[in-house]
All heavy atoms as an XYZ file, in Angstrom:
1008
protein
N      56.813     81.636    152.053
C      57.381     81.620    150.744
C      57.074     80.299    149.998
O      56.911     80.268    148.774
C      58.913     81.783    150.744
C      59.389     83.070    151.321
S      58.987     84.396    150.245
C      59.414     85.755    151.241
N      57.035     79.227    150.720
C      56.825     77.868    150.119
C      55.691     77.189    150.929
O      55.939     76.565    151.929
C      58.084     76.981    150.146
C      59.225     77.727    149.471
N      59.302     77.925    148.151
C      60.359     78.317    150.003
C      60.397     78.574    147.831
N      61.065     78.853    148.917
N      54.431     77.376    150.441
C      53.300     76.858    151.197
C      53.418     75.371    151.544
O      53.782     74.597    150.747
C      52.167     77.082    150.226
C      52.618     78.220    149.307
C      54.065     78.056    149.200
N      53.008     75.125    152.807
C      53.159     73.785    153.328
C      52.251     72.700    152.681
O      52.591     71.558    152.621
C      52.931     73.744    154.835
C      53.997     74.477    155.577
C      53.709     74.472    157.099
C      54.816     75.239    157.763
N      54.569     75.328    159.227
N      51.153     73.186    152.097
C      50.161     72.227    151.483
C      50.575     71.780    150.065
O      49.966     70.903    149.535
C      48.750     72.830    151.502
C      48.576     73.979    150.490
C      48.969     75.370    151.062
O      49.580     75.406    152.144
O      48.660     76.331    150.370
N      51.631     72.379    149.566
C      52.067     72.020    148.191
C      53.228     70.996    148.265
O      53.842     70.744    149.270
C      52.588     73.264    147.465
C      51.603     74.450    147.365
C      52.288     75.578    146.559
C      50.334     74.004    146.648
N      53.412     70.359    147.113
C      54.541     69.421    146.913
C      55.504     70.114    145.948
O      55.128     70.929    145.127
C      54.030     68.085    146.284
C      53.102     67.297    147.187
C      52.489     66.151    146.424
C      53.870     66.830    148.433
N      56.774     69.721    146.025
C      57.803     70.437    145.229
C      58.747     69.380    144.564
O      58.996     68.341    145.111
C      58.655     71.314    146.180
C      57.782     72.351    146.830
C      57.135     72.086    148.040
C      57.626     73.586    146.236
C      56.379     73.092    148.635
C      56.846     74.587    146.859
C      56.229     74.286    148.012
O      55.446     75.236    148.592
N      59.257     69.798    143.350
C      60.251     68.956    142.704
C      61.598     69.616    142.896
O      61.741     70.796    143.142
C      59.893     68.823    141.191
O      60.242     69.983    140.545
N      62.650     68.761    142.719
C      64.016     69.302    142.770
C      64.291     70.245    141.608
O      65.218     70.986    141.625
C      65.022     68.162    142.789
N      63.406     70.201    140.602
C      63.514     71.114    139.457
C      62.736     72.381    139.635
O      62.459     73.128    138.646
C      63.061     70.401    138.205
C      64.014     69.276    137.778
O      65.236     69.452    137.798
O      63.504     68.190    137.429
N      62.305     72.617    140.861
C      61.615     73.915    141.249
C      60.196     74.112    140.680
O      59.834     75.197    140.287
C      62.521     75.092    140.889
C      63.923     74.949    141.359
N      64.270     74.956    142.696
C      65.086     74.698    140.698
C      65.553     74.744    142.851
N      66.056     74.607    141.679
N      59.501     73.011    140.626
C      58.051     73.059    140.264
C      57.264     72.685    141.491
O      57.543     71.766    142.192
C      57.778     72.015    139.122
C      56.325     72.012    138.811
C      58.595     72.388    137.874
N      56.242     73.480    141.676
C      55.288     73.164    142.800
C      54.007     72.492    142.221
O      53.656     72.738    141.058
C      54.937     74.385    143.599
C      54.229     75.492    142.899
C      54.805     76.606    142.325
C      52.839     75.597    142.538
N      53.869     77.383    141.722
C      52.667     76.782    141.822
C      51.690     74.835    142.763
C      51.407     77.214    141.385
C      50.446     75.257    142.324
C      50.323     76.440    141.616
N      53.434     71.667    143.044
C      52.219     70.909    142.624
C      51.189     71.017    143.745
O      51.484     70.866    144.875
C      52.452     69.403    142.346
S      53.469     69.088    140.866
N      49.963     71.253    143.291
C      48.818     71.360    144.258
C      47.721     70.400    143.803
O      47.273     70.442    142.655
C      48.240     72.763    144.250
C      47.032     72.916    145.136
C      46.456     74.314    145.062
C      45.241     74.489    145.975
N      44.632     75.788    145.780
N      47.362     69.491    144.662
C      46.266     68.566    144.463
C      44.928     69.289    144.493
O      44.607     69.893    145.536
C      46.297     67.412    145.384
C      47.492     66.548    145.371
C      47.455     65.469    146.423
C      48.750     64.755    146.578
N      48.667     63.759    147.714
N      44.173     69.318    143.444
C      42.856     69.911    143.389
C      41.806     68.879    143.889
O      42.036     67.694    143.711
C      42.591     70.475    141.987
C      43.486     71.581    141.512
C      43.317     72.857    142.256
O      42.306     73.086    142.912
O      44.254     73.714    142.196
N      40.659     69.400    144.365
C      39.613     68.450    144.811
C      39.143     67.471    143.748
O      38.766     66.337    144.091
C      38.465     69.362    145.226
C      39.139     70.665    145.538
C      40.349     70.778    144.608
N      39.207     67.842    142.469
C      38.757     66.929    141.414
C      39.810     65.908    140.961
O      39.629     65.172    140.031
C      38.262     67.738    140.158
C      39.339     68.569    139.558
O      40.524     68.499    140.008
O      39.005     69.310    138.617
N      40.975     65.897    141.625
C      42.029     64.971    141.317
C      43.086     65.471    140.326
O      44.116     64.902    140.182
N      42.819     66.625    139.746
C      43.778     67.222    138.871
C      44.914     67.897    139.689
O      44.754     68.151    140.889
C      43.115     68.283    137.950
C      42.263     67.655    136.928
O      42.526     66.563    136.414
N      41.217     68.350    136.546
N      46.009     68.164    139.058
C      47.198     68.760    139.735
C      47.461     70.084    139.016
O      47.683     70.183    137.798
C      48.418     67.860    139.564
C      48.101     66.439    140.083
C      49.614     68.460    140.291
C      47.780     66.305    141.552
N      47.499     71.158    139.799
C      47.869     72.502    139.350
C      49.365     72.634    139.637
O      49.845     72.276    140.708
C      47.044     73.533    140.089
C      47.230     74.959    139.509
C      46.227     75.871    140.131
N      44.885     75.420    140.054
C      43.997     75.629    139.057
N      44.447     76.371    138.012
N      42.816     75.194    139.048
N      50.099     73.203    138.718
C      51.528     73.399    138.980
C      52.079     74.731    138.410
O      51.454     75.359    137.551
C      52.296     72.187    138.449
C      52.222     71.789    136.980
C      53.106     72.621    136.088
C      52.610     70.359    136.838
N      53.248     75.044    138.920
C      53.927     76.247    138.480
C      55.345     76.315    138.977
O      55.868     75.285    139.533
N      55.995     77.411    138.843
C      57.365     77.612    139.203
C      57.396     78.080    140.675
O      56.566     78.940    141.084
C      58.001     78.670    138.293
C      59.444     78.970    138.516
S      60.023     80.365    137.488
C      59.862     79.670    135.880
N      58.336     77.575    141.409
C      58.452     77.944    142.863
C      58.917     79.415    143.004
O      59.532     79.991    142.130
C      59.449     77.073    143.583
O      60.714     77.286    143.141
C      59.020     75.605    143.497
N      58.592     79.955    144.162
C      59.032     81.281    144.514
C      60.566     81.428    144.447
O      61.063     82.370    143.893
C      58.472     81.644    145.943
C      58.994     82.987    146.377
C      58.254     84.159    146.037
C      60.144     83.126    147.095
C      58.668     85.416    146.437
C      60.614     84.425    147.447
C      59.842     85.534    147.141
O      60.304     86.754    147.533
N      61.180     80.393    144.995
C      62.658     80.417    145.008
C      63.243     80.510    143.578
O      64.124     81.381    143.386
C      63.194     79.134    145.747
C      64.700     78.952    145.572
C      65.547     79.658    146.390
C      65.244     78.140    144.623
C      66.935     79.519    146.257
C      66.610     77.964    144.491
C      67.456     78.670    145.296
N      62.763     79.750    142.697
C      63.305     79.743    141.334
C      63.057     81.020    140.603
O      63.945     81.578    139.976
C      62.731     78.538    140.605
C      63.511     78.146    139.297
C      64.863     78.176    139.258
C      62.780     77.818    138.151
C      65.523     77.868    138.128
C      63.510     77.445    136.991
C      64.844     77.486    136.986
O      65.551     77.187    135.821
N      61.793     81.524    140.689
C      61.497     82.777    140.004
C      62.353     83.922    140.588
O      62.751     84.834    139.845
C      60.017     83.099    140.023
C      59.359     83.460    141.331
C      59.650     84.810    141.833
O      59.880     85.747    141.067
N      59.706     84.957    143.183
N      62.660     83.875    141.861
C      63.470     84.845    142.498
C      64.894     84.809    142.004
O      65.526     85.887    141.783
C      63.460     84.692    144.011
C      64.100     85.812    144.758
C      63.933     85.598    146.283
O      64.387     84.599    146.820
O      63.363     86.498    146.913
N      65.407     83.586    141.734
C      66.754     83.395    141.245
C      66.835     83.939    139.805
O      67.880     84.475    139.355
C      67.135     81.944    141.247
C      67.195     81.336    142.638
C      68.210     82.043    143.517
O      69.394     82.164    143.202
N      67.778     82.461    144.693
N      65.792     83.767    139.024
C      65.727     84.102    137.613
C      65.589     85.603    137.409
O      65.907     86.127    136.295
C      64.643     83.398    136.886
C      64.752     81.866    136.845
C      63.428     81.271    136.344
C      65.910     81.442    135.976
N      65.131     86.288    138.402
C      64.742     87.706    138.343
C      63.470     87.842    137.528
O      62.571     87.064    137.639
C      65.900     88.538    137.809
C      67.165     88.454    138.601
C      67.001     88.888    140.013
C      68.245     88.750    140.794
N      68.021     88.562    142.226
N      63.408     88.769    136.571
C      62.170     89.112    135.879
C      61.943     88.142    134.736
O      62.724     88.033    133.793
C      62.260     90.526    135.346
C      60.986     91.065    134.831
C      61.052     92.575    134.603
N      61.921     92.949    133.549
C      61.570     93.175    132.343
N      60.303     93.137    131.974
N      62.455     93.497    131.379
N      60.773     87.440    134.769
C      60.303     86.595    133.651
C      59.767     87.504    132.555
O      58.802     88.249    132.795
C      59.247     85.554    134.109
C      59.705     84.774    135.331
C      58.852     84.677    132.899
C      60.831     83.779    135.070
N      60.355     87.422    131.348
C      59.882     88.314    130.272
C      59.148     87.567    129.187
O      58.465     88.212    128.325
C      61.060     89.060    129.629
C      61.675     90.013    130.719
C      62.119     88.133    129.142
N      59.213     86.240    129.131
C      58.540     85.450    128.115
C      58.247     84.111    128.684
O      59.079     83.473    129.355
C      59.426     85.311    126.860
C      58.877     84.377    125.813
C      57.859     84.815    124.973
C      59.370     83.091    125.748
C      57.319     83.895    124.019
C      58.865     82.184    124.761
C      57.859     82.660    123.920
O      57.344     81.779    123.039
N      57.088     83.563    128.319
C      56.676     82.246    128.754
C      55.892     81.565    127.671
O      54.895     82.159    127.176
C      55.885     82.368    130.041
C      55.538     81.136    130.810
C      56.786     80.369    131.239
C      54.725     81.497    132.026
N      56.210     80.342    127.371
C      55.472     79.580    126.295
C      55.023     78.287    126.967
O      55.778     77.491    127.416
C      56.395     79.253    125.109
C      55.638     78.492    124.039
O      54.427     78.824    123.793
O      56.291     77.658    123.385
N      53.673     78.130    127.042
C      53.066     76.918    127.658
C      52.481     76.026    126.565
O      51.992     76.494    125.556
C      52.012     77.375    128.615
C      52.440     78.214    129.829
C      51.241     78.681    130.629
C      53.376     77.418    130.725
N      52.425     74.732    126.861
C      51.762     73.792    125.845
C      50.257     73.933    125.859
O      49.671     74.496    126.754
C      52.224     72.430    126.340
C      52.493     72.606    127.821
C      52.966     74.034    127.974
N      49.697     73.425    124.776
C      48.261     73.491    124.588
C      47.508     72.463    125.480
O      48.115     71.439    125.830
C      47.887     73.284    123.111
C      48.364     71.979    122.590
C      47.930     71.737    121.157
N      48.554     70.636    120.485
C      48.829     69.431    120.907
N      48.578     69.110    122.137
N      49.368     68.487    120.193
N      46.278     72.754    125.687
C      45.426     71.749    126.441
C      45.348     70.441    125.612
O      45.479     70.470    124.413
C      44.061     72.344    126.617
O      44.119     73.414    127.501
N      45.134     69.384    126.247
C      44.935     67.999    125.751
C      46.245     67.373    125.370
O      46.236     66.224    124.902
C      43.936     67.945    124.619
O      44.442     68.449    123.437
N      47.352     68.072    125.540
C      48.687     67.452    125.205
C      49.059     66.481    126.291
O      48.919     66.772    127.458
C      49.728     68.542    125.070
C      51.111     67.922    124.729
C      52.160     69.059    124.593
C      53.473     68.349    124.215
N      54.582     69.344    124.169
N      49.506     65.334    125.886
C      50.011     64.280    126.790
C      51.471     64.592    127.170
O      52.292     64.796    126.251
C      49.824     62.903    126.185
C      50.163     61.717    127.060
C      49.139     61.649    128.226
C      50.060     60.435    126.244
N      51.779     64.536    128.436
C      53.197     64.786    128.824
C      53.635     63.719    129.756
O      52.829     62.949    130.413
C      53.334     66.178    129.579
C      52.372     66.193    130.785
C      53.115     67.292    128.682
C      52.656     67.378    131.713
N      54.915     63.473    129.824
C      55.545     62.479    130.691
C      56.435     63.142    131.725
O      56.975     64.222    131.402
C      56.379     61.478    129.821
O      55.622     60.771    128.935
N      56.594     62.514    132.813
C      57.505     63.001    133.842
C      58.893     63.192    133.171
O      59.340     62.307    132.489
C      57.588     61.955    134.985
C      58.514     62.382    136.100
C      58.486     61.336    137.178
C      59.413     61.721    138.350
N      59.319     60.707    139.438
N      59.482     64.392    133.405
C      60.810     64.646    132.880
C      60.713     65.475    131.564
O      61.746     65.947    131.110
N      59.482     65.618    130.981
C      59.371     66.400    129.755
C      59.424     67.893    130.100
O      58.990     68.356    131.160
C      57.979     66.195    129.125
C      57.879     64.874    128.399
O      58.880     64.156    128.211
O      56.700     64.517    127.975
N      59.950     68.700    129.159
C      59.834     70.130    129.292
C      58.375     70.525    129.156
O      57.712     70.091    128.222
C      60.687     70.721    128.208
C      61.155     69.569    127.383
C      60.730     68.331    127.989
N      57.851     71.351    130.060
C      56.435     71.724    129.975
C      56.264     73.228    129.790
O      55.122     73.685    129.549
C      55.670     71.286    131.251
C      56.424     71.708    132.534
C      55.465     69.803    131.241
C      55.603     71.554    133.779
N      57.327     73.992    129.892
C      57.204     75.407    129.723
C      58.622     75.929    129.298
O      59.575     75.564    129.876
C      56.737     76.147    130.967
N      58.590     76.787    128.241
C      59.831     77.478    127.893
C      59.735     78.896    128.429
O      58.654     79.519    128.290
C      59.968     77.503    126.437
O      60.125     76.171    125.899
N      60.783     79.402    128.964
C      60.708     80.773    129.484
C      62.034     81.513    129.246
O      63.086     80.876    129.054
C      60.346     80.772    131.003
C      61.398     80.090    131.859
C      62.459     80.834    132.388
C      61.282     78.730    132.165
C      63.399     80.206    133.171
C      62.221     78.119    132.974
C      63.302     78.855    133.462
N      61.916     82.810    129.258
C      63.087     83.669    129.256
C      62.994     84.629    130.405
O      61.903     85.149    130.720
C      63.152     84.464    127.933
C      63.439     83.642    126.736
C      63.426     84.407    125.460
O      63.628     85.617    125.529
O      63.221     83.792    124.359
N      64.081     84.831    131.079
C      64.133     85.821    132.116
C      65.222     86.833    131.812
O      65.878     86.730    130.780
C      64.426     85.118    133.464
O      65.760     84.769    133.526
N      65.414     87.751    132.727
C      66.496     88.740    132.510
C      67.867     88.133    132.651
O      68.826     88.726    132.320
C      66.293     89.907    133.476
O      66.242     89.431    134.827
N      67.875     86.801    133.072
C      69.142     86.104    133.287
C      69.417     84.996    132.288
O      70.526     84.824    131.784
C      69.241     85.574    134.694
C      69.313     86.631    135.761
C      69.448     86.015    137.099
C      70.872     86.081    137.527
N      71.122     85.472    138.841
N      68.353     84.216    131.949
C      68.544     83.010    131.107
C      67.309     82.674    130.329
O      66.223     83.171    130.596
C      68.919     81.760    131.948
C      67.819     81.390    132.912
C      70.255     81.921    132.712
C      67.961     79.960    133.551
N      67.466     81.779    129.398
C      66.306     81.121    128.714
C      66.412     79.633    129.041
O      67.562     79.077    128.972
C      66.406     81.354    127.193
N      65.325     78.999    129.361
C      65.338     77.622    129.807
C      64.001     77.020    129.688
O      63.032     77.613    129.243
C      65.921     77.498    131.227
O      66.170     76.161    131.583
N      63.878     75.746    130.161
C      62.615     75.025    130.197
C      62.316     74.625    131.642
O      63.251     74.410    132.470
C      62.718     73.727    129.363
C      62.850     73.943    127.907
O      62.161     74.866    127.353
O      63.611     73.198    127.270
N      61.044     74.498    131.944
C      60.558     73.961    133.233
C      60.256     72.489    132.973
O      59.647     72.181    131.944
C      59.353     74.739    133.675
C      59.062     74.789    135.174
C      60.237     75.339    135.967
C      57.804     75.536    135.471
N      60.654     71.630    133.890
C      60.474     70.158    133.681
C      59.318     69.621    134.504
O      59.185     69.968    135.666
C      61.810     69.488    134.118
C      63.025     69.971    133.359
C      61.680     67.926    133.946
C      62.880     69.925    131.826
N      58.481     68.776    133.869
C      57.357     68.213    134.571
C      57.745     67.155    135.544
O      58.415     66.247    135.218
C      56.403     67.577    133.536
O      55.248     67.115    134.208
N      57.170     67.242    136.768
C      57.407     66.243    137.769
C      56.459     65.079    137.704
O      56.627     64.123    138.475
C      57.291     67.002    139.080
C      56.290     68.073    138.789
C      56.517     68.449    137.331
N      55.427     65.200    136.840
C      54.415     64.150    136.755
C      54.015     63.911    135.257
O      54.275     64.733    134.429
C      53.137     64.491    137.555
C      52.478     65.836    137.039
C      53.423     64.588    139.027
C      51.160     66.156    137.623
N      53.356     62.762    135.019
C      52.829     62.398    133.718
C      51.360     62.634    133.700
O      50.639     62.459    134.710
C      53.160     60.964    133.415
O      54.508     60.723    133.490
N      50.781     62.958    132.589
C      49.350     63.092    132.466
C      48.985     63.907    131.229
O      49.785     64.095    130.287
N      47.740     64.407    131.214
C      47.202     65.196    130.111
C      46.912     66.592    130.626
O      46.365     66.813    131.698
C      45.869     64.584    129.618
O      46.116     63.195    129.242
C      45.325     65.322    128.443
N      47.372     67.588    129.829
C      47.133     68.948    130.159
C      45.692     69.252    130.017
O      45.092     69.142    128.929
C      48.008     69.913    129.372
C      49.438     69.626    129.638
C      47.645     71.359    129.622
C      50.484     70.359    128.757
N      45.033     69.690    131.099
C      43.598     70.077    131.100
C      43.458     71.562    130.732
O      42.549     71.954    130.005
C      43.010     69.821    132.472
C      41.546     70.293    132.526
C      43.044     68.306    132.823
N      44.377     72.335    131.235
C      44.302     73.809    131.014
C      45.668     74.435    131.174
O      46.464     74.032    131.998
C      43.352     74.382    132.052
C      43.087     75.844    131.971
C      42.123     76.384    132.995
O      41.606     75.598    133.830
O      41.905     77.618    133.046
N      45.938     75.462    130.373
C      47.149     76.297    130.481
C      46.689     77.635    130.986
O      45.639     78.136    130.574
C      47.867     76.438    129.197
O      48.373     75.187    128.747
N      47.468     78.347    131.726
C      47.146     79.683    132.204
C      47.537     80.659    131.084
O      48.643     81.142    131.016
C      47.946     80.007    133.493
C      47.553     81.379    134.039
O      46.798     82.125    133.416
N      48.026     81.603    135.272
N      46.645     80.878    130.128
C      46.907     81.670    128.986
C      47.221     83.104    129.231
O      47.849     83.827    128.461
C      45.745     81.600    127.991
C      45.583     80.209    127.406
O      46.543     79.517    127.128
N      44.357     79.751    127.194
N      46.832     83.605    130.408
C      47.085     84.983    130.799
C      48.628     85.239    130.892
O      49.105     86.358    130.699
C      46.461     85.296    132.155
C      46.516     86.724    132.503
C      45.694     87.067    133.772
O      45.232     86.157    134.464
O      45.592     88.272    134.038
N      49.367     84.174    131.165
C      50.870     84.317    131.314
C      51.500     84.612    129.927
O      52.644     85.212    129.950
C      51.461     83.009    131.844
C      51.035     82.688    133.278
C      51.737     81.419    133.730
C      51.348     83.865    134.274
N      50.859     84.358    128.832
C      51.496     84.699    127.540
C      51.593     86.210    127.401
O      52.539     86.729    126.770
C      50.816     84.014    126.391
O      49.496     84.500    126.277
N      50.566     86.893    127.892
C      50.592     88.342    127.783
C      51.238     89.037    129.050
O      51.726     90.161    128.999
C      49.201     88.888    127.592
C      48.644     88.514    126.217
C      47.256     89.106    126.004
O      46.937     90.071    126.637
O      46.527     88.489    125.180
N      51.190     88.327    130.129
C      51.669     88.878    131.411
C      52.578     87.827    132.143
O      52.213     87.330    133.204
C      50.453     89.235    132.336
C      49.541     90.201    131.823
C      48.381     90.492    132.736
C      47.404     91.436    132.180
N      46.203     91.607    133.083
N      53.701     87.506    131.571
C      54.617     86.554    132.190
C      55.084     86.966    133.583
O      55.456     86.156    134.394
C      55.780     86.403    131.213
C      55.761     87.679    130.415
C      54.320     88.111    130.387
N      55.060     88.296    133.857
C      55.539     88.772    135.165
C      54.641     88.330    136.344
O      55.012     88.424    137.476
N      53.441     87.757    136.047
C      52.615     87.245    137.089
C      53.292     86.126    137.862
O      53.078     85.927    139.009
C      51.273     86.704    136.545
C      50.280     87.736    136.069
C      49.101     87.049    135.418
C      49.834     88.678    137.205
N      54.236     85.422    137.151
C      54.963     84.353    137.854
C      55.886     84.981    138.894
O      56.037     84.451    139.960
C      55.874     83.580    136.793
C      56.773     82.583    137.501
C      54.970     82.851    135.793
N      56.395     86.157    138.665
C      57.219     86.839    139.614
C      56.420     87.462    140.739
O      56.764     87.398    141.915
C      58.072     87.953    139.022
C      59.026     87.444    138.010
O      58.932     87.750    136.827
N      60.055     86.732    138.445
N      55.286     88.006    140.408
C      54.493     88.705    141.366
C      53.701     87.794    142.268
O      53.448     88.065    143.405
C      53.457     89.669    140.685
C      54.128     90.762    139.926
O      55.226     91.135    140.181
N      53.432     91.192    138.860
N      53.211     86.637    141.775
C      52.390     85.748    142.510
C      52.499     84.337    142.038
O      51.540     83.799    141.401
C      50.913     86.266    142.395
C      49.959     85.624    143.302
O      50.368     84.874    144.233
O      48.778     85.846    143.164
N      53.687     83.674    142.248
C      53.882     82.361    141.630
C      52.962     81.240    142.074
O      52.782     80.289    141.343
C      55.355     82.020    142.054
C      55.593     82.867    143.242
C      54.778     84.059    143.120
N      52.287     81.340    143.217
C      51.453     80.286    143.693
C      49.944     80.544    143.459
O      49.143     79.582    143.726
C      51.692     80.056    145.204
C      53.046     79.613    145.516
C      53.982     80.475    146.262
C      53.621     78.419    145.035
C      55.262     80.083    146.544
C      54.896     78.038    145.278
C      55.687     78.870    146.048
O      57.024     78.517    146.328
N      49.554     81.627    142.969
C      48.121     81.896    142.692
C      47.996     82.288    141.199
O      47.820     81.464    140.393
C      47.597     82.957    143.676
C      47.541     82.522    145.105
C      46.619     81.298    145.340
O      45.620     81.175    144.641
O      46.861     80.544    146.271
N      48.101     83.600    140.932
C      47.885     84.059    139.550
C      48.990     83.575    138.587
O      48.740     83.443    137.404
C      47.891     85.594    139.478
C      46.713     86.216    140.162
C      46.772     87.743    140.057
O      47.803     88.376    140.107
N      45.569     88.347    139.883
N      50.125     83.166    139.134
C      51.259     82.716    138.255
C      51.280     81.213    138.039
O      52.294     80.733    137.503
N      50.217     80.480    138.411
C      50.168     79.064    138.085
C      50.269     78.853    136.596
O      49.944     79.770    135.821
C      48.884     78.391    138.640
C      47.640     78.823    137.938
C      46.884     79.903    138.289
C      46.995     78.200    136.813
N      45.819     80.004    137.383
C      45.844     78.958    136.483
C      47.306     77.046    136.106
C      45.024     78.612    135.465
C      46.487     76.723    135.040
C      45.302     77.469    134.755
N      50.834     77.718    136.185
C      51.044     77.489    134.749
C      50.114     76.523    134.080
O      49.524     76.768    133.083
C      52.497     77.107    134.527
C      53.492     78.187    134.904
S      55.173     77.678    134.559
C      56.008     79.176    135.144
N      49.997     75.335    134.671
C      49.240     74.261    134.069
C      48.380     73.504    135.032
O      48.713     73.398    136.238
C      50.179     73.227    133.420
C      51.106     73.695    132.340
C      52.112     72.629    131.956
C      50.348     74.114    131.109
N      47.282     72.981    134.517
C      46.406     72.042    135.283
C      46.487     70.723    134.532
O      46.278     70.663    133.327
C      44.949     72.590    135.310
C      44.027     71.807    136.216
C      44.434     71.862    137.644
C      42.614     72.352    136.024
N      46.907     69.633    135.255
C      47.183     68.380    134.599
C      46.348     67.283    135.260
O      46.215     67.233    136.452
C      48.641     67.994    134.736
C      49.517     69.075    133.983
C      48.892     66.579    134.245
C      50.997     68.880    134.183
N      45.771     66.427    134.414
C      45.059     65.229    134.859
C      46.157     64.156    134.923
O      46.577     63.707    133.847
C      43.935     64.828    133.960
C      43.232     63.592    134.423
C      42.007     63.257    133.561
C      41.325     62.037    134.130
N      40.072     61.761    133.482
N      46.571     63.721    136.141
C      47.666     62.757    136.167
C      47.214     61.362    135.740
O      46.124     60.995    135.958
C      48.040     62.765    137.677
C      46.759     63.203    138.373
C      46.076     64.152    137.452
N      48.078     60.671    135.016
C      47.793     59.313    134.674
C      48.600     58.274    135.490
O      48.428     57.089    135.348
C      47.957     59.028    133.155
C      49.344     59.286    132.616
O      50.290     59.401    133.432
N      49.438     59.455    131.317
N      49.478     58.835    136.324
C      50.265     58.029    137.277
C      50.367     58.771    138.642
O      51.408     59.298    138.912
C      51.652     57.725    136.682
C      51.632     56.899    135.434
C      53.000     56.574    134.890
O      53.996     56.466    135.674
N      53.118     56.367    133.609
N      49.304     58.880    139.347
C      49.303     59.662    140.570
C      50.326     59.268    141.591
O      50.700     60.145    142.422
C      47.844     59.402    141.140
C      47.048     58.910    140.011
C      47.996     58.228    139.075
N      50.895     58.070    141.533
C      51.906     57.650    142.466
C      53.228     58.428    142.274
O      54.076     58.425    143.122
C      52.202     56.154    142.381
O      52.571     55.817    141.065
C      50.976     55.339    142.840
N      53.367     59.099    141.087
C      54.533     59.940    140.847
C      54.657     61.084    141.867
O      55.705     61.566    142.178
C      54.558     60.520    139.458
C      54.781     59.459    138.404
C      54.673     60.035    136.953
O      53.985     61.025    136.774
O      55.292     59.379    136.083
N      53.506     61.476    142.438
C      53.533     62.542    143.480
C      54.265     62.084    144.739
O      54.738     62.882    145.483
C      52.095     62.972    143.785
C      51.338     63.707    142.667
C      49.890     63.878    143.052
C      51.996     65.044    142.394
N      54.320     60.769    144.938
C      55.033     60.233    146.105
C      56.529     60.556    146.057
O      57.176     60.527    147.101
C      54.877     58.720    146.183
C      53.386     58.337    146.404
O      52.574     59.168    146.826
O      53.090     57.126    146.119
N      57.066     60.815    144.864
C      58.507     61.161    144.737
C      58.806     62.640    144.979
O      59.958     63.020    144.923
C      58.949     60.812    143.294
C      58.860     59.344    142.981
O      58.888     58.542    143.928
O      58.672     59.021    141.754
N      57.762     63.406    145.256
C      57.967     64.846    145.395
C      58.322     65.201    146.816
O      58.185     64.408    147.729
C      56.763     65.608    144.901
C      56.541     65.330    143.428
S      55.402     66.463    142.629
C      56.323     67.979    142.735
N      58.804     66.410    147.013
C      59.286     66.896    148.269
C      58.195     67.674    149.017
O      57.445     68.395    148.473
C      60.499     67.841    148.088
C      61.704     67.258    147.296
C      62.668     68.362    146.957
C      62.357     66.155    148.073
N      58.277     67.567    150.336
C      57.408     68.402    151.206
C      58.011     69.783    151.195
O      59.181     69.992    150.752
C      57.393     67.876    152.582
O      58.620     67.962    153.198
N      57.300     70.761    151.734
C      57.825     72.110    151.810
C      59.090     72.119    152.629
O      60.094     72.766    152.252
C      56.763     73.014    152.485
O      57.249     74.277    152.700
N      59.100     71.410    153.762
C      60.282     71.347    154.595
C      61.497     70.751    153.863
O      62.603     71.296    153.927
C      59.976     70.480    155.848
C      61.142     70.368    156.822
C      60.743     69.486    157.995
C      61.910     69.255    158.884
N      61.576     68.366    159.997
N      61.275     69.679    153.141
C      62.362     69.067    152.383
C      62.861     69.901    151.196
O      64.034     69.961    150.906
C      61.956     67.668    151.861
C      61.821     66.627    152.976
O      62.375     66.825    154.064
O      61.036     65.639    152.752
N      61.940     70.647    150.588
C      62.337     71.544    149.535
C      63.239     72.684    150.074
O      64.215     73.037    149.444
C      61.119     72.148    148.812
C      61.472     73.034    147.662
C      62.040     72.548    146.504
C      61.191     74.403    147.772
C      62.409     73.404    145.485
C      61.542     75.273    146.723
C      62.120     74.800    145.589
O      62.492     75.627    144.546
N      62.810     73.184    151.217
C      63.633     74.323    151.810
C      64.986     73.758    152.154
O      65.969     74.440    151.892
C      62.882     74.831    153.061
C      61.660     75.642    152.622
C      63.813     75.775    153.865
C      60.690     76.025    153.698
N      65.106     72.576    152.666
C      66.406     71.949    152.964
C      67.252     71.849    151.667
O      68.442     72.232    151.614
C      66.278     70.601    153.647
C      65.705     70.759    155.083
C      67.628     69.865    153.653
C      65.280     69.532    155.711
N      66.592     71.443    150.584
C      67.267     71.339    149.320
C      67.833     72.641    148.811
O      68.987     72.716    148.375
C      66.331     70.758    148.209
C      66.803     70.736    146.833
C      67.747     69.576    146.602
C      65.678     70.680    145.790
N      67.067     73.691    148.849
C      67.479     74.984    148.298
C      68.460     75.701    149.172
O      69.209     76.601    148.693
C      66.268     75.916    147.958
C      65.427     76.287    149.140
C      65.438     75.232    146.810
C      64.328     77.234    148.855
N      68.547     75.318    150.425
C      69.535     75.904    151.345
C      70.933     75.290    151.304
O      71.826     75.826    151.906
C      68.996     75.931    152.809
C      67.822     76.803    153.097
C      67.293     76.660    154.503
C      68.099     78.297    152.727
N      70.974     74.171    150.641
C      72.280     73.497    150.511
C      73.264     74.254    149.656
O      72.933     74.904    148.755
C      72.082     72.051    149.915
C      71.496     71.135    150.906
C      71.439     69.760    150.356
C      70.813     68.776    151.322
N      70.755     67.431    150.756
């Protein structure tokens, strides 16, 4: 459910280090499962500069409307535009087709603050 090679934030965002140094991120399986069906998702445009703690995605589910918070700072390289028409991909495949953003980090050491898969599981089981 929570791939070991990924890093996780306490705000339920996963991060994957890509070979080119960029970071791919999305909503964790646990969080999308809690929200139930994602019915709307709004992602920022490419080239937007974001800071750790900024809202990076607005979403609506069958339970709530909220924002997803960025665990890192950087520039958005790419948004998964397919999610605007098919937000349910986040529910069906949060770690592959349901990825949200690709970010070029400007402070890579922020990843040091993130949780391992094991630590994330401990967090969500509390």
